[in-house]
N, C-alpha and C positions, 0 to 999 in steps of 0.2 A: 623234607620237598618228596622224598619217596613214599611215605606214607599218604603225603597230598594226593600223589599221581595214583596211586593203588586205591584211594576212596573214591574218588572220580570215575575210575575205570570200575569198580563194582557198583556204585550207583547208576552208571549207565545202562551195565548188565541187568542191575534190577528193573529198568525203567525199558527196557527191550522186553524181558520177560513178561512183565505187568503189561506194556502196552498189547503184546500179543495175545495175552489171555483177555483183555478187555474186546479184541476185535473178534473173539467167538461169536456164531452166532446165536442170537436170542432163544433161550429154551426153559420151558415152566416143568422141568422134570417132577417136580415135588406137586405141582398143579394139574389135575385131571381137568383138561379142558372138554366141554361138551361138543361145542361147536366152532367154528372160527369164518369170519366173513369179512372178506376185501370190498371197502367204499371208494369211488374216487368223487370227489367233491370239485367243484369248481366255484370259487369266491369271487365278490363282487369287483378285487380289484385284479381277476383274471388267473390269480396264480390257482394252479390243481395241486389238490393233496390227494394221497391215497393215506386212507385211515385202514387200519386190520383191527376189529374186535375180536374178542375172547368173551364165552359166556363159558363158566367152570362147573359142575357137577356140584358144587357148595354154594352156587348161588352168586359168588362173585363175579365181576366183570371187568374186563381192560380194555384199553384200546392204546394201540401204536402211532401215534400222531407226530409227524414230523414238523417241529418248531427252531424257525431260523437255521434250517439246513442240520438238524439231527434228531434222529429217532428217540422220542421219548416215550416211555411207558406211563401210561395214567391209570389212575383207578375209580372205578366208580364209587362216587359220592351220594349223600341224600340229595335228591332235588324234588320240587314241590310241582315241576312238568316236565317233562322229556328228559335224558338221560346227561348227567353231569359226571364229569372226569376231572380230575385235578393230579397233575406234577408238579411236584416246587410252586411255584407262584404263578402257574398256567391253568387255565379253566379252557376242556374243551365242553361244551353245551350242543347237544341235540335235541331237535323237537321235530319228530317225523322225519321229512327228509332235508332238513336245513341244519346248520353247526354255526357257530362263532365261536371262535378262539381269544379268549380273555389274558392279560398279565394284571395279576393284582399289584405289580409292583407299578403299573400307571396310574393307580389310584384309583376310589372308590367308583369315582362315577365317571372313570375313562371310556372311551366308545373302546371295541374288542379292536383287537389287532388284526383280524381276520374276518371279517362279517359278509352275511349273506351267502354261507357256502352251501351247495344244494348239490346233492346226488346226482352222477350224470350218468350212473350204472345200479341198478337194484337187483 
């Protein structure tokens, strides 16, 4: 019984330590950011998103997009038009001042999770 209690207390301690480490601010110490821009979008549903974009010195691009209440880091990928960013099953696709958010888990022909998002500040 004592071993079990020690194991639970140890696991709780590691969980607390890990949780605080994950709560640290997002930093790119290994990546040299050339510039950073933050845009607010208003979507067809009335939802407002704040998205931050980073362009790096080596040509990579990233976007920090809120999805279901959590900030997710998206990476720029190949696109026929506009800028396409992906994180897990999600795709944030911008074309000029407009953007849509897709979830591949919804199916290949599913409509966007959020559509007709338009920048409200430029």
